[in-house]
N, C-alpha and C positions, 0 to 999 in steps of 0.2 A: 796379203798381210800377212805371211806365213811371215816372209822378208823383215821382220818387228818382233816376231811372236812367236815362234813355233808353239806353242807352250798351249793343250788345249784345258782350258779354263771350263769348271763339272758346271752341267744342269741344276741349277738348286729347287724341291720339293719343298713350297709352304702349305700345310696344315692349319688350320684355326678350327677348331671346335668349340664350340658352350661346356663348359665345365663348372658345375658348382663349388670345384676347391678349387680354385684359381680367382685371385683377387677382383679382379676383374673383371669373369664371368668367360674367359677364354684360354684351352691351351693352347697353346700354336708349339708347332715340331721344325723348325726346316731344315733338313740332312743335302745330299749330293745323290741326285739318280746315279745307277753305275750304267757305264755305257760301256756295252761288249761290241764285238768285232760284227758280230751280227748288225746293228743299229747304224753302223759305219758305212758297214755294205751300202745297204739299203739309202743313205741319206744321200753314198755318191751317186749310185745309180740314178736318184733323184735326182739331182744335179742335173747328171749327165743327158738324160731323158727332156729337162723341162731349152738345157741348151741343146742337145741335137732339134728340138721345135720350134725355139726363137731360131736355127736358122734355116729350119723349113721353110716358116712362115716369111726369114726375109728373101729368101731365093726364087719365092712363089709370088713373091707382094701381095702377102693373104693379113688380113688390119686382124693385129690380133695386140692383145695390152701389152706392149715390153718392158719389162724392171731395169731399170739398172738404179746406177751406186755410188753417186764418187767418194772419195781416198782427202784427204791430207795428206798433199807433199810435205816427208818427216824427213829432215839433213839427218846424217848420219853421228853427228853430236847430238841431239838427244835422241835420240835412239838410244845410243850410248850408256846415256848418262841415268836409263834405268836400269832396275835392275834386270837380270832375265827372268822369264818365267813367267809367275800369276802376272805380280804388274807392267812387264813388256808387253803381254796379252788385251790387258785391258786397256794399255796405250794405243794395239793395233783398232782396240772395236771405239776408246772413243775419236780414233783419228777419221770415223765415214759420217757421211755426212746421212739425214734421213735416205730411203727408197723413196722411189716416186715411180711412178705409172705414167709409158707414152705412147700415142700411139706411132710412135718415129723409133728406132733402133737407136739403144746407145750401148756404151757397156756399163755392166755393174761389177765395180772393181774393189767390189767389198769380197766380191769370187773369184776377182780374178776372172772373167769372164767375156767375153766380146760382147754377147749377147746372150738373153736372159729372159727369157717367161716361164709362168710358175702353170704346170696344166695337167701336176700328177694329184692333185685331191681333188676330184671333182664335186665327191659324194658328202668332201665337207667346205669349200668354198666357188660359188655361184659363178667367178671368172675363169675359174678353171672349167666349169664345164663349159660356159658360152665357149671357150677358144676350142675346144674338142669340139660343138658343134662347128663352129668353123672348119676345124682341120678335117673333120667328113664335108663338109657341103662339099669345101674343095676338090677332094678324091674322090666322088660321085659327079663332082662337073659342076654343081649347082649352084642357085647364088648366090654370094657371101652374104 
């Protein structure tokens, strides 16, 4: 997707709080969250770890929930018709299909990866926790 638009759209934060001063009873604040270099590094490392786990799982035929995503092919003419910057980045996002979870390894074109799983948040996502269990079982030569 970076070939369409490398511009990074900001992560947005929306806060809504009850307020007696507002006509509808709500005070709504919308702002862009600041992205620091450390956050980008952590994101890249999580993606690399997830890709490595997917590759390990495929190589050792470990059942795991692979995530995949397709992308609409856009012509150079379609891309060039959109101004560079946020509009072109939005085009890149809009060209992706919803991600899917499958037991068959398939590419995650939205991330530009041949294989991908989510495994880096076992405390927040049960699927990540179950994947950790699968990998540990394989490493211990136990049943999968």
